[in-house]
C-alpha positions as CSV (number, residue, x, y, z in Angstrom):
1,M,-28.0,-25.4,16.2
2,S,-27.9,-29.1,17.1
3,G,-26.2,-30.0,20.4
4,H,-27.1,-26.7,22.0
5,V,-29.7,-25.8,24.7
6,G,-33.1,-25.7,23.1
7,N,-32.1,-27.9,20.2
8,L,-31.1,-31.3,21.5
9,S,-32.1,-34.6,19.9
10,E,-33.6,-37.2,22.1
11,S,-30.2,-39.1,22.3
12,Q,-28.3,-35.8,23.1
13,A,-30.7,-34.9,25.9
14,A,-30.3,-38.4,27.4
15,C,-26.5,-38.1,27.1
16,L,-26.6,-34.7,28.9
17,A,-28.6,-36.1,31.8
18,Q,-26.2,-39.1,32.1
19,F,-23.2,-36.8,31.9
20,R,-24.5,-34.6,34.7
21,Q,-24.9,-37.6,36.8
22,N,-21.4,-38.9,36.0
23,V,-19.7,-35.7,37.0
24,Q,-21.9,-34.6,39.8
25,D,-19.1,-34.8,42.3
26,I,-17.1,-32.0,40.6
27,L,-19.9,-29.7,39.5
28,K,-20.4,-26.2,41.0
29,E,-23.6,-24.2,41.2
30,H,-22.9,-22.2,38.0
31,H,-22.2,-25.4,35.9
32,D,-25.5,-25.3,34.0
33,D,-26.6,-27.2,30.8
34,Y,-24.8,-24.6,28.6
35,Y,-21.6,-25.4,30.5
36,L,-21.9,-29.2,30.3
37,L,-22.9,-29.2,26.6
38,R,-19.6,-27.4,25.8
39,W,-17.7,-30.5,26.9
40,L,-20.1,-32.9,25.2
41,R,-19.9,-31.1,21.9
42,A,-16.1,-30.9,22.1
43,R,-16.0,-34.7,22.3
44,K,-19.0,-35.4,20.0
45,F,-21.2,-36.6,22.9
46,D,-18.8,-39.4,23.8
47,L,-19.5,-39.7,27.6
48,N,-16.2,-41.2,28.5
49,K,-14.1,-38.7,26.6
50,S,-16.2,-35.8,27.7
51,E,-15.9,-36.8,31.3
52,A,-12.1,-37.3,31.0
53,M,-11.8,-33.8,29.4
54,L,-13.8,-32.1,32.1
55,R,-12.1,-33.8,35.0
56,N,-8.7,-32.9,33.5
57,H,-9.9,-29.3,33.2
58,I,-11.1,-29.1,36.9
59,K,-7.7,-30.5,38.0
60,W,-5.9,-28.0,35.7
61,R,-7.8,-25.1,37.2
62,A,-6.8,-26.2,40.7
63,V,-3.1,-26.7,39.9
64,N,-2.9,-23.3,38.1
65,N,-5.1,-21.3,40.6
66,V,-7.3,-20.3,37.6
67,D,-10.4,-19.7,39.8
68,T,-8.7,-16.7,41.4
69,I,-6.4,-15.5,38.6
70,L,-8.4,-12.3,37.9
71,E,-7.8,-11.2,41.5
72,D,-4.2,-12.4,42.2
73,F,-2.4,-12.0,38.8
74,E,-1.6,-8.9,36.8
75,P,-0.3,-9.3,33.2
76,P,3.2,-7.9,32.9
77,E,3.4,-4.4,31.4
78,V,5.2,-5.6,28.2
79,M,2.3,-8.0,27.6
80,Q,-0.3,-5.2,28.0
81,K,1.6,-2.8,25.7
82,Y,2.9,-5.0,23.0
83,Y,0.9,-8.2,22.6
84,T,-1.4,-7.6,19.7
85,G,-5.2,-7.7,19.7
86,G,-8.3,-6.5,21.6
87,L,-12.0,-6.9,22.0
88,F,-14.2,-4.8,19.8
89,G,-17.9,-5.1,19.5
90,Q,-20.0,-8.2,18.7
91,D,-21.2,-10.0,15.6
92,K,-24.8,-10.0,14.5
93,E,-25.7,-12.9,16.8
94,G,-23.9,-11.5,19.9
95,A,-20.6,-13.3,19.8
96,L,-17.7,-11.1,21.1
97,L,-15.3,-9.9,18.5
98,W,-11.5,-10.2,19.0
99,I,-9.3,-8.5,16.3
100,D,-5.6,-9.4,16.2
101,P,-3.2,-7.6,13.9
102,N,-0.8,-10.5,14.5
103,G,1.6,-9.5,11.7
104,Y,2.8,-6.6,13.9
105,I,3.6,-8.7,17.0
106,D,7.3,-8.8,18.2
107,M,7.2,-12.2,19.9
108,K,11.0,-12.4,20.2
109,G,11.0,-9.1,22.0
110,I,8.2,-10.2,24.3
111,L,10.0,-13.5,25.2
112,M,13.2,-11.6,25.8
113,S,11.3,-9.5,28.3
114,M,9.2,-11.9,30.2
115,R,8.9,-15.6,31.1
116,K,7.1,-17.9,28.7
117,Q,4.9,-19.1,31.6
118,D,3.8,-15.5,32.2
119,V,2.8,-15.1,28.5
120,I,0.6,-18.3,28.8
121,K,-0.7,-17.1,32.2
122,S,-1.6,-13.7,30.7
123,K,-3.6,-15.4,28.0
124,I,-5.4,-17.6,30.6
125,W,-6.1,-14.4,32.5
126,L,-7.6,-12.9,29.4
127,L,-9.8,-15.9,28.7
128,E,-11.1,-15.8,32.2
129,E,-11.9,-12.1,31.8
130,I,-13.7,-12.9,28.5
131,Y,-15.8,-15.5,30.3
132,R,-16.6,-12.9,32.9
133,L,-17.8,-10.6,30.1
134,F,-19.8,-13.4,28.6
135,E,-21.9,-13.5,31.9
136,L,-22.2,-9.7,32.0
137,K,-23.3,-9.4,28.4
138,T,-25.8,-12.3,28.8
139,K,-27.5,-10.5,31.7
140,E,-27.4,-7.1,30.0
141,Q,-28.7,-8.2,26.6
142,G,-31.1,-10.9,27.6
143,R,-29.6,-13.4,25.1
144,R,-26.9,-16.0,25.5
145,V,-23.4,-14.7,24.8
146,D,-20.8,-17.4,25.2
147,Q,-18.7,-17.4,22.0
148,M,-16.1,-15.4,20.2
149,V,-15.3,-14.5,16.6
150,I,-11.6,-13.9,15.9
151,I,-10.1,-11.9,13.1
152,F,-6.4,-12.5,12.5
153,D,-5.0,-9.8,10.3
154,L,-1.6,-11.1,8.9
155,E,-0.5,-7.9,7.2
156,K,3.3,-7.7,7.7
157,F,3.4,-11.4,8.7
158,G,6.8,-12.8,7.6
159,L,9.5,-15.3,8.2
160,K,10.5,-13.8,11.6
161,H,7.1,-14.9,12.9
162,L,8.2,-18.6,12.3
163,W,10.9,-18.2,15.0
164,K,10.6,-21.5,16.9
165,P,10.3,-20.2,20.5
166,G,7.6,-17.9,19.4
167,V,5.7,-20.6,17.5
168,D,6.0,-22.9,20.5
169,V,4.4,-20.3,22.7
170,F,1.5,-19.7,20.2
171,T,0.9,-23.4,19.8
172,E,0.8,-23.8,23.6
173,I,-1.8,-21.0,23.8
174,V,-3.9,-22.7,21.2
175,A,-3.6,-26.1,23.0
176,T,-4.7,-24.4,26.2
177,F,-7.7,-22.9,24.4
178,E,-8.6,-26.2,22.9
179,D,-8.3,-28.3,26.0
180,H,-9.8,-25.9,28.6
181,Y,-12.1,-23.5,26.8
182,P,-13.9,-25.8,24.3
183,E,-16.6,-24.5,22.0
184,T,-15.7,-20.9,22.8
185,L,-14.7,-20.1,19.2
186,K,-17.5,-19.5,16.9
187,K,-15.5,-18.5,13.8
188,T,-12.0,-17.4,12.8
189,F,-11.4,-15.1,9.8
190,V,-7.8,-14.9,8.5
191,I,-7.2,-11.8,6.3
192,N,-4.2,-10.5,4.4
193,A,-2.6,-14.0,4.5
194,P,0.9,-14.0,3.0
195,K,2.4,-16.7,0.8
196,I,4.1,-18.3,3.8
197,F,0.8,-18.7,5.6
198,P,0.4,-22.4,4.6
199,I,3.7,-23.1,6.3
200,A,2.6,-21.3,9.5
201,Y,-0.8,-23.0,9.5
202,N,0.8,-26.5,9.1
203,L,2.8,-25.9,12.2
204,L,-0.4,-25.0,14.1
205,R,-2.7,-27.6,12.6
206,P,-1.8,-30.6,14.8
207,F,-3.0,-28.6,17.8
208,L,-6.4,-27.9,16.3
209,S,-9.4,-30.1,16.7
210,E,-11.2,-31.0,13.5
211,E,-14.2,-28.8,14.6
212,T,-11.9,-25.8,15.1
213,H,-10.2,-26.4,11.8
214,R,-13.7,-26.2,10.1
215,K,-14.3,-22.8,11.8
216,V,-11.3,-21.2,10.0
217,T,-12.0,-19.1,6.9
218,I,-9.2,-17.7,4.8
219,C,-10.5,-14.5,3.2
220,G,-9.4,-13.0,-0.1
221,S,-9.1,-9.3,-1.1
222,N,-12.9,-8.9,-0.5
223,F,-12.5,-9.6,3.2
224,R,-14.4,-6.5,4.2
225,E,-17.4,-7.7,2.4
226,V,-17.1,-11.1,4.1
227,L,-16.7,-9.6,7.5
228,L,-19.7,-7.3,7.1
229,H,-21.9,-10.3,6.2
230,H,-21.4,-11.4,9.8
231,I,-20.7,-8.1,11.7
232,D,-22.6,-4.8,11.6
233,P,-20.6,-1.8,10.5
234,D,-21.0,0.0,13.9
235,Q,-19.3,-3.0,15.6
236,L,-16.2,-3.0,13.4
237,P,-13.3,-0.5,13.0
238,Q,-13.2,1.4,9.7
239,H,-9.9,-0.2,8.8
240,W,-11.5,-3.6,8.6
241,G,-14.7,-2.4,6.8
242,G,-16.8,-0.9,9.6
243,T,-17.6,2.7,10.6
244,C,-15.8,3.0,13.9
245,V,-12.8,5.2,14.5
246,D,-10.9,6.3,17.6
247,P,-11.6,9.8,19.0
248,D,-8.6,11.1,17.1
249,G,-10.0,9.6,13.9
250,N,-7.6,6.6,13.7
251,P,-9.4,3.9,11.6
252,R,-7.5,1.1,13.3
253,C,-8.9,2.0,16.8
254,P,-5.6,1.4,18.7
255,S,-7.3,2.5,21.9
256,K,-9.1,-0.8,21.9
257,I,-7.0,-3.0,19.6
258,N,-3.4,-3.2,20.7
259,P,-1.3,-2.6,17.5
260,G,1.8,-4.4,18.8
261,G,5.1,-3.1,17.5
262,E,8.7,-3.6,18.4
263,V,9.4,-4.1,22.1
264,P,12.1,-1.7,23.3
265,Q,15.2,-3.4,24.6
266,S,14.8,-1.6,27.9
267,Y,12.3,-4.3,28.7
268,Y,14.7,-7.2,28.0
269,R,15.6,-9.4,30.9
270,Q,18.1,-11.8,29.4
271,N,21.0,-10.5,31.6
272,D,19.2,-10.7,34.9
273,L,21.3,-13.6,36.2
274,T,25.0,-12.9,35.6
275,D,26.4,-13.7,39.1
276,L,26.3,-17.5,39.3
277,A,28.1,-17.8,42.7
278,G,26.3,-20.4,44.8
279,F,24.6,-22.0,41.8
280,T,25.1,-25.7,41.2
281,Q,26.2,-26.5,37.6
282,V,25.3,-29.8,36.0
283,S,25.1,-31.2,32.5
284,I,21.9,-33.1,31.6
285,G,22.6,-35.6,28.8
286,R,20.5,-35.8,25.7
287,G,17.4,-37.8,26.2
288,S,17.9,-37.6,30.0
289,S,16.4,-35.9,33.0
290,L,17.6,-34.7,36.4
291,Q,15.4,-35.5,39.4
292,L,16.1,-33.9,42.8
293,D,14.4,-35.1,45.9
294,Y,13.3,-32.8,48.7
295,V,11.6,-34.0,51.9
296,I,9.0,-31.5,53.1
297,E,8.2,-32.2,56.7
298,K,6.0,-29.2,57.5
299,P,2.9,-28.5,55.4
300,G,2.9,-24.9,54.2
301,S,6.7,-25.0,53.5
302,A,7.8,-23.7,50.1
303,I,10.2,-24.7,47.4
304,R,12.0,-21.7,45.9
305,W,14.1,-22.0,42.7
306,Q,16.3,-20.0,40.4
307,F,17.9,-21.5,37.3
308,K,19.2,-20.8,33.8
309,T,20.5,-22.9,30.9
310,D,23.2,-22.3,28.5
311,G,22.0,-22.0,24.9
312,F,18.8,-24.1,24.9
313,D,15.5,-24.6,26.7
314,I,14.7,-27.2,29.3
315,G,11.6,-28.9,30.8
316,F,10.8,-28.1,34.4
317,G,8.2,-29.5,36.8
318,I,7.6,-30.5,40.4
319,Y,6.0,-33.8,41.5
320,L,4.9,-35.4,44.7
321,R,6.0,-39.0,45.3
322,T,3.0,-41.3,46.0
323,E,5.0,-44.3,47.1
324,D,8.1,-44.7,49.3
325,K,10.4,-45.5,46.4
326,R,11.7,-44.0,43.2
327,Q,8.9,-43.4,40.6
328,K,8.6,-42.3,37.1
329,A,7.2,-38.8,36.6
330,C,4.0,-40.2,35.1
331,D,3.3,-42.2,38.3
332,M,3.6,-39.3,40.7
333,D,1.2,-36.5,41.5
334,H,1.9,-33.5,39.2
335,V,2.1,-30.6,41.6
336,L,3.6,-28.3,38.9
337,P,3.1,-30.0,35.6
338,S,6.3,-30.1,33.5
339,Q,6.6,-27.7,30.6
340,R,9.5,-26.5,28.5
341,V,10.8,-23.1,29.5
342,N,13.1,-20.6,27.7
343,S,15.6,-20.5,30.6
344,H,18.4,-19.8,28.1
345,M,16.7,-16.5,27.2
346,I,15.3,-15.4,30.6
347,P,16.4,-17.0,33.9
348,E,13.6,-18.9,35.7
349,D,12.6,-18.2,39.2
350,G,9.6,-19.0,41.3
351,M,8.2,-20.4,44.5
352,L,5.7,-23.2,45.2
353,Q,3.9,-23.6,48.5
354,C,3.6,-27.3,49.6
355,R,0.2,-28.0,51.0
356,V,1.0,-31.4,52.3
357,A,4.2,-33.1,53.7
358,G,6.0,-35.6,51.6
359,T,8.8,-36.1,49.2
360,Y,8.7,-33.6,46.4
361,I,10.7,-34.1,43.1
362,V,12.1,-31.2,41.2
363,R,12.6,-32.5,37.7
364,F,14.6,-30.9,34.9
365,D,13.6,-32.7,31.7
366,N,15.7,-33.1,28.6
367,T,14.1,-36.3,27.4
368,Y,12.6,-34.6,24.4
369,S,16.1,-33.7,23.0
370,W,18.0,-36.5,21.4
371,A,20.6,-34.2,19.9
372,R,21.8,-31.9,22.7
373,A,22.9,-32.1,26.3
374,K,21.9,-29.1,28.4
375,K,24.2,-27.1,30.8
376,L,22.1,-26.1,33.8
377,F,22.8,-23.7,36.7
378,Y,20.4,-23.9,39.6
379,I,19.7,-23.0,43.2
380,I,16.8,-24.7,45.0
381,E,15.9,-23.8,48.6
382,I,13.3,-25.1,51.1
383,L,11.6,-22.4,53.2
384,E,9.7,-23.4,56.2
385,P,6.5,-21.5,57.1
386,E,8.0,-19.1,59.6
387,S,10.8,-18.2,57.2
388,Y,8.8,-16.3,54.5
389,D,5.8,-14.1,54.2
390,M,3.3,-14.4,51.3
391,P,2.7,-11.1,49.5
392,K,-0.6,-9.4,49.7
393,V,-2.6,-8.9,46.6
394,D,-3.5,-5.4,45.5
395,S,-6.9,-5.9,44.0
396,S,-7.0,-2.4,42.6
397,A,-3.9,-3.1,40.5
398,S,-5.6,-6.2,39.1
399,L,-8.7,-4.1,38.2
400,A,-6.6,-1.5,36.5
401,S,-4.8,-4.2,34.5
402,R,-8.2,-5.7,33.5
403,E,-9.4,-2.5,32.1
404,S,-6.2,-1.8,30.1
405,F,-5.4,-5.2,28.8
406,T,-8.9,-6.3,27.8
407,T,-9.3,-3.0,26.0
408,G,-13.0,-2.4,25.2
409,I,-16.3,-3.7,24.0
410,K,-18.8,-1.4,22.4
């Protein structure tokens, strides 16, 4: 396949050599030609665009602690039990297979039970685990394994799945996949697509690259025949046309493919924050933002926050001022990049350790909303190093989570 190791044109090979030289300062030992070509193919071998994409990715990994996410993060229980999908086998060329019965997901229940950021973080965790499996399978099988085939089964998919907060989360997951895991997708098959699928896909389409769009195949009633053209029967559950069943005979193989289902209300967290004593209440006008300055004098200090909004979401981010004067958000260092959070559904809380001294800006962003002001309740505290202890990571818990959430590969 053109643009891949072993099949490069003369101009592509020259571009690869130049690209390696251009980004030499950020490369690590495991960043081989396969790795570099992912970024080049994603930007059609445009050196400048490929370099900008890779440098943004490296910065993103540092800001979000992605390099250690498999060790220091555990997907919440509700995510492990109720977010649909799982790994199951490989296609005929070795690509890992992910099957997602997405029509059975209760996204509203999930978002009533956990923070939006933790949903995104759980999917990043999963992608990093998949990349770990790529390396393992490549060594075990003596062939390059570095792509995925995804089957989206939209049986039971309906209007409730177009609920805006849920769609927003899914589009953010897709955007993360596109921006930071390029050329990972080999093919997507959509089966049992309902009549409203074109509406759903149009909501998603702006976040897909043209190349990803071309990899999507909408299957008809003969989808089993289509799937078996790409996947051997012993690598596919019986329900989707293969021969595999669970030990109890279940043809959907729920032991490996999470079937989703309605999230019990016992998981819901929307009433966590009812006592607002000590909280500051403000109204952030439509099209406006609130910026709060905090001077951090001791490196290693932490900013700790709790907040909720009344009725609607809000953007939240933390920045470090680079000049001794008021700056726009775009001109400051993005310590915690701003993103919209569902603080009207689940109160937000967190803590950020400040590695350097300086003036940190906590910013609540409502500039995207020209129709509504937002009522905000918040507490923000500065903790100096001696006033808090960082929790220890239980690596065994992370390992157990990895085994349960990733499900299985045959």
